[in-house]
C-alpha positions as CSV (number, residue, x, y, z in Angstrom):
1,M,79.1,147.3,59.4
2,T,77.9,143.6,59.2
3,V,76.1,142.2,56.4
4,C,74.5,138.8,55.5
5,D,72.5,138.3,52.4
6,T,72.0,136.5,49.2
7,I,73.6,137.7,45.9
8,R,71.5,137.4,42.7
9,A,72.9,135.2,40.2
10,N,73.4,137.8,37.5
11,R,75.5,140.2,40.0
12,G,78.4,138.0,39.6
13,I,80.8,136.3,42.2
14,P,84.6,136.2,41.8
15,C,85.9,134.5,38.7
16,D,87.8,131.8,40.2
17,L,84.9,130.9,42.5
18,E,82.5,130.7,39.4
19,G,84.7,128.3,37.9
20,E,84.4,125.9,40.7
21,V,80.6,126.3,41.2
22,K,80.0,124.5,37.8
23,H,81.5,121.3,39.3
24,L,79.5,121.3,42.6
25,K,77.2,118.4,43.5
26,R,74.1,118.6,45.7
27,G,75.1,119.5,49.3
28,Q,78.6,121.0,48.5
29,S,79.9,124.6,48.9
30,V,82.8,126.6,47.8
31,F,83.8,130.0,49.5
32,R,86.4,132.9,49.2
33,R,87.3,135.4,51.9
34,K,89.0,138.6,51.5
35,G,89.5,140.5,54.7
36,D,86.0,140.4,56.7
37,V,84.0,139.7,53.5
38,M,83.2,136.1,52.6
39,V,81.3,135.0,49.5
40,Q,80.1,131.4,49.6
41,V,78.1,129.3,47.0
42,W,76.2,126.1,48.1
43,K,74.3,123.9,46.0
44,G,71.0,122.6,47.4
45,T,68.1,122.2,45.0
46,I,69.4,125.4,43.4
47,F,72.3,127.6,44.0
48,A,72.6,129.8,47.1
49,R,75.1,132.6,46.6
50,M,75.7,134.3,50.1
51,I,77.8,137.3,51.2
52,S,78.6,137.7,54.8
53,T,80.9,139.7,57.0
54,I,79.8,138.1,60.3
55,H,79.6,134.2,59.4
56,G,82.3,131.6,58.6
57,A,82.0,129.0,56.0
58,K,81.0,126.5,58.5
59,I,78.6,123.4,57.4
60,V,75.9,122.6,60.0
61,N,73.4,120.1,60.4
62,T,69.6,121.3,60.1
63,G,68.2,118.8,62.2
64,R,65.9,117.4,59.2
65,K,66.3,114.5,57.1
66,G,66.0,114.3,53.3
67,R,63.1,112.9,51.8
68,K,64.6,110.5,49.4
69,T,67.8,109.7,51.3
70,N,66.6,109.9,54.8
71,M,70.1,111.4,55.6
72,E,70.6,114.5,57.8
73,M,70.6,117.6,55.7
74,K,73.6,119.9,56.1
75,K,73.6,123.6,55.0
76,P,76.2,126.6,55.5
77,Y,75.6,128.5,58.7
78,A,75.2,131.6,56.7
79,V,72.3,130.1,54.8
80,V,70.5,128.8,57.8
81,Q,70.8,132.1,59.8
82,D,69.5,134.0,56.6
83,N,66.5,131.6,56.4
84,K,65.9,132.0,60.1
85,F,65.8,135.8,60.2
86,I,64.6,136.8,56.8
87,K,60.8,137.1,57.5
88,G,61.7,139.6,60.3
89,I,63.8,141.6,57.8
90,D,61.3,141.7,55.2
91,R,58.5,142.8,57.5
92,A,60.7,145.8,58.8
93,D,61.2,146.6,55.0
94,Q,57.5,146.6,54.5
95,Y,56.8,148.9,57.4
96,L,59.6,151.2,56.2
97,I,57.8,151.5,52.8
98,I,54.4,152.1,54.3
99,I,56.0,154.9,56.5
100,Q,57.7,156.8,53.5
101,F,54.4,157.0,51.7
């Protein structure tokens, strides 16, 4: 089974990772992997907590530039992929709900 999704802030992440998250600056990320499961926290404007069995902890350029710094924005690959496909997933979930009623 493959998984790639966000984790709510109140659901918790590994304790050792939680300690490192407090010291992250914007654009930085930390991750932990156990077997196939990777948990990654990235700080953009807010914290993005991701869980994935199909992505690594690779950081990629988004092709966009920041407004203030005019530097290329970098994000974890899991975040980029989740943002790319989330609309299709949400729409599929909406159709499932309509069909069930």
